[in-house]
C-alpha positions in Angstrom: 104.8 98.7 90.4 103.9 101.7 92.6 103.6 104.9 90.7 105.3 108.2 90.4 105.3 111.3 92.4 103.8 113.2 89.5 100.6 111.2 90.0 100.0 112.7 93.4 97.7 115.7 93.5 97.4 116.8 96.2 100.2 115.1 98.0 99.1 112.7 100.6 101.3 110.8 103.0 101.0 107.4 104.6 103.1 106.6 107.7 104.2 103.2 108.9 104.5 103.3 112.7 107.9 101.5 112.6 109.4 104.0 110.1 107.9 106.9 111.9 109.6 105.9 115.2 112.8 104.8 113.4 113.4 108.2 111.7 113.0 110.0 115.0 115.1 107.6 117.1 118.0 107.3 114.6 118.1 110.7 113.0 115.8 113.0 115.0 113.7 113.8 112.0 110.0 114.5 112.7 107.1 113.5 110.4 106.3 117.2 109.9 109.8 117.9 108.6 109.6 115.1 106.1 106.3 116.3 104.7 107.5 120.0 104.6 110.4 118.9 102.3 108.0 117.9 99.6 106.4 121.3 99.5 109.6 123.5 99.5 111.7 124.5 96.6 114.0 123.3 95.4 113.1 119.6 95.6 115.3 117.1 93.8 113.7 113.7 93.1 115.7 110.8 92.0 114.7 107.2 91.0 116.5 104.7 93.3 117.5 101.9 90.8 119.5 99.9 93.4 116.6 99.5 95.8 113.7 99.2 93.4 113.6 95.4 92.9 110.4 94.8 94.9 108.7 98.2 94.3 109.7 101.6 92.9 111.7 103.6 95.3 112.7 107.2 95.1 115.0 109.7 96.9 114.0 113.2 97.7 116.6 115.9 98.4 114.7 118.8 100.1 114.6 121.3 102.9 112.2 121.9 105.8 110.6 125.3 106.5 113.5 126.0 108.9 116.1 125.1 106.2 117.2 121.7 107.4 118.3 119.7 104.4 116.9 116.2 104.3 117.7 113.0 102.3 114.4 111.1 102.2 113.8 107.6 100.7 110.2 106.9 99.8 107.9 104.8 97.7 104.4 105.6 96.3 101.6 103.3 97.4 97.9 103.8 96.6 98.6 107.4 95.5 100.3 108.2 98.8 103.9 109.0 99.7 105.2 106.4 102.1 108.5 107.5 103.7 110.9 104.7 104.3 113.7 106.7 105.9 114.8 110.3 106.4 118.0 111.8 107.6 120.2 114.9 107.2 122.0 115.2 103.9 125.6 114.2 103.8 128.1 116.8 102.6 128.2 115.2 99.1 124.4 115.2 98.9 124.2 118.9 100.0 126.6 119.8 97.1 124.4 117.9 94.6 121.3 119.6 96.0 122.8 123.1 96.0 124.7 122.9 92.6 121.4 122.6 90.7 119.9 125.9 92.1 
């Protein structure tokens, strides 16, 4: 299945029109913000065991250039990051993200 984020050099993104619009309409997260989160430190990557039945899925806890903390679900297809969903981190997710600084 898929691959891993460590295989991506340089990082490339692939955007599905439906997910691009969904992330903006539901959570007001722009494509640019999602991409920024993968380049800013710290970036926490977790394997999503629950949602990886059909393909490997991952969660990224990261921040934008303006400091917005995002929870991003993604997969890796053809060497590209394909964002499935993106939203602001919950309080619990922010604690997890911040405690590992």
